[in-house]
C-alpha positions in Angstrom: 0.3 -6.2 -24.0 3.8 -7.7 -23.9 5.3 -4.4 -22.8 2.7 -4.1 -20.0 3.4 -7.7 -18.9 7.2 -7.1 -18.8 6.8 -4.0 -16.8 4.4 -5.6 -14.4 6.7 -8.6 -13.8 9.8 -6.5 -13.5 8.5 -4.2 -10.8 10.9 -1.4 -11.9 11.2 1.6 -14.3 12.1 0.8 -17.9 13.6 2.9 -20.7 12.6 2.5 -24.4 15.9 0.9 -25.1 15.5 -1.7 -22.4 12.1 -2.7 -23.5 13.3 -2.8 -27.2 16.1 -5.2 -26.2 13.9 -7.4 -24.0 11.2 -7.8 -26.6 13.3 -7.7 -29.8 11.1 -4.8 -31.1 12.5 -1.7 -32.7 13.0 1.3 -30.5 10.8 3.4 -32.8 7.9 1.0 -32.3 8.4 0.9 -28.5 8.6 4.7 -28.4 5.3 5.1 -30.2 3.6 2.5 -28.0 4.9 4.2 -24.8 3.7 7.6 -25.9 0.2 6.2 -26.5 0.3 4.4 -23.1 1.4 7.6 -21.5 -1.5 9.5 -23.1 -3.9 6.9 -21.8 -2.4 7.2 -18.3 -1.3 3.6 -18.1 2.4 4.6 -17.7 4.1 7.7 -16.4 7.4 9.1 -17.6 10.3 10.0 -15.3 11.8 12.9 -17.2 15.2 12.8 -15.3 16.2 9.5 -17.0 13.4 9.0 -19.6 12.2 5.8 -18.0 8.6 4.7 -17.6 6.6 3.0 -14.8 3.1 1.6 -14.6 0.3 3.6 -13.0 -2.5 2.2 -10.8 -4.9 2.6 -13.8 -4.3 -1.1 -14.7 -5.9 -1.9 -11.4 -9.2 -0.5 -12.5 -9.3 -3.0 -15.3 -8.5 -5.9 -13.0 -11.0 -4.7 -10.4 -13.7 -6.5 -12.3 -12.0 -9.7 -11.3 -12.0 -8.7 -7.6 -13.9 -11.7 -6.4 -11.2 -13.9 -7.7 -8.4 -12.0 -6.0 -7.6 -14.1 -2.9 -6.6 -11.4 -0.4 -9.6 -9.2 -1.3 -12.0 -12.2 -1.1 -10.5 -13.6 2.1 -10.3 -10.3 3.8 -13.9 -9.2 3.1 -15.4 -10.8 6.2 -12.7 -9.4 8.5 -13.1 -5.9 7.0 -16.9 -6.0 7.3 -16.5 -7.0 11.0 -14.1 -4.2 11.7 -16.4 -1.7 9.9 -19.3 -2.8 12.1 -17.4 -2.7 15.3 -15.7 0.7 14.8 -18.1 2.5 12.3 -14.9 4.0 10.8 -13.4 3.6 7.3 -11.6 0.3 6.8 -9.1 -0.1 4.0 -7.2 -3.0 2.5 -3.9 -2.0 0.8 -0.9 -3.3 -1.0 2.2 -1.6 -2.4 2.1 -0.7 -6.1 5.0 -0.8 -8.5 6.3 2.6 -7.3 6.0 1.4 -3.6 3.1 3.7 -3.0 0.2 2.4 -0.9 -2.6 1.3 -3.2 -6.2 0.8 -1.9 -7.5 -2.5 -3.2 -10.7 -2.7 -1.1 -12.6 -0.5 1.3 -15.5 -0.3 3.7 -16.6 3.3 4.2 -17.5 4.8 7.6 -21.1 5.0 8.5 -20.5 8.2 10.5 -21.9 11.5 9.0 -18.4 13.1 9.2 -15.8 10.6 8.0 -12.6 9.9 6.1 -13.4 8.9 2.5 -11.0 7.0 0.2 -11.4 5.1 -3.1 -10.3 1.8 -4.5 -7.4 2.4 -6.9 -6.1 5.5 -5.0 -2.4 5.5 -4.0 -0.9 7.2 -1.0 2.7 8.1 -0.1 3.7 5.2 2.0 6.0 7.0 4.5 3.1 9.1 5.9 0.5 6.2 6.0 0.0 3.7 8.7 -0.8 1.0 6.1 2.2 2.1 4.0 4.5 1.8 7.0 3.3 -1.8 7.6 4.0 -2.7 4.0 7.4 -1.0 3.9 8.4 -2.7 7.2 8.4 -6.1 5.5 10.4 -5.2 2.4 13.8 -6.9 2.0 16.8 -4.8 2.9 17.7 -3.7 -0.6 14.2 -2.7 -1.5 13.9 -0.7 1.7 17.3 1.0 1.0 16.2 1.9 -2.5 12.9 3.3 -1.2 14.6 5.4 1.4 17.3 6.7 -1.0 14.9 7.5 -3.8 12.0 9.0 -1.8 11.6 12.6 -0.9 10.1 12.8 2.5 7.9 15.9 2.1 6.2 17.3 5.2 2.5 16.9 4.8 1.9 18.1 8.4 4.0 19.1 11.3 3.9 15.4 12.4 5.3 13.9 9.3 8.5 11.9 9.8 11.2 13.4 7.6 14.4 11.9 9.1 15.1 8.7 7.2 17.1 7.0 9.9 14.4 7.7 12.5 11.9 6.3 9.9 14.0 3.2 9.5 14.0 2.6 13.3 10.2 3.1 13.3 9.9 0.4 10.6 12.0 -2.0 12.7 9.6 -1.5 15.6 6.6 -2.1 13.3 8.2 -5.3 12.1 8.4 -6.5 15.6 5.1 -5.2 16.9 3.0 -5.8 13.7 1.1 -2.5 14.2 1.6 1.0 12.8 0.1 4.4 13.3 -0.5 7.6 11.4 -1.1 10.2 14.1 -2.0 13.2 11.9 1.1 12.6 9.7 -0.7 12.7 6.4 -3.6 15.0 7.3 -4.3 17.1 10.4 -7.4 15.7 12.0 -6.9 12.2 10.6 -5.7 9.2 12.6 -5.1 5.7 11.3 -4.0 2.4 12.8 -2.9 -0.5 10.6 -1.7 -4.1 10.8 -0.2 -6.5 8.3 -1.7 -9.6 6.9 0.6 -12.5 5.9 0.5 -15.2 3.2 3.2 -17.1 5.0 5.7 -16.4 7.7 7.0 -12.9 7.1 5.6 -12.9 3.5 3.2 -10.0 3.6 0.0 -10.1 1.6 -1.3 -6.6 2.5 -2.2 -4.3 5.3 -5.6 -3.4 6.8 -6.1 0.0 8.3 -8.8 1.7 10.3 -9.0 5.4 9.5 -11.1 8.1 11.2 -11.2 11.6 12.5 -8.8 12.2 15.4 -11.4 13.4 17.8 -13.0 10.0 17.6 -9.8 7.9 17.4 -7.8 8.9 20.5 -7.0 7.7 23.9 -8.7 4.5 25.0 -10.7 4.3 21.7 -7.5 4.1 19.7 -6.1 1.5 22.1 -9.3 -0.6 21.8 -9.3 -0.3 18.0 -5.6 -1.3 17.8 -6.2 -4.4 19.9 -9.3 -5.3 17.8 -7.5 -4.8 14.5 -4.4 -6.7 15.5 -6.4 -9.7 16.7 -8.5 -9.7 13.5 -5.4 -9.5 11.3 -3.7 -12.3 13.1 -6.7 -14.5 12.7 -6.9 -13.6 9.0 -3.2 -14.4 8.5 -3.8 -17.8 10.0 -6.0 -18.7 7.0 -2.8 -18.5 4.9 -0.1 -19.6 7.4 0.5 -23.2 8.3 2.4 -23.7 11.4 4.2 -20.7 13.0 2.7 -17.2 13.3 4.3 -14.4 11.4 4.4 -12.1 14.5 5.0 -12.9 18.1 
């Protein structure tokens, strides 16, 4: 448990040696524990440097406490409203320890043909509208590390692969407080997302509306974008005292 707590607080990869030194536990003991955690899928090993990172599996244990998690509880009414208004899938996300986009709550589309996602699922952030929102508000060093250590694989012909172009896109998202996935992760899937803030420029998460492209285009996408942005700004005001996070 101490190993898991250290890894969760550190928000980075750890080697057996680092954990041994931090906890004053023998390397052999740490090694055996890490192998067991790996077998149970609580950690994953990076074979290039023999370091370990946490997986989203821990979230499934904590999910039983979901009513006590502030952002999930406070976003529920907003997400239910967006779900009713759009009939599309509405997702609440945060970054996990590997800076992937982790789904922490969802309202599934009521359409017969729809986009389906699950709580606890993690997406590559660079091709996700919600991921872009979350990345846009990282500090400079965190963003540089992400860009330098992420392989931008083409998921579709629309996936952004040029890192400098992607950085400019994030700058615009930081200003506009809205992001899009226009068939960048899957052909036929469109998503619009906006950030939610705890305080000025301190992001709490991102909410996205995801649906099939033939339903989410043109004026419909514009309408959903305005609806979502207004809803997220109102939700942010529950946390923010004084100035707004986005102009």
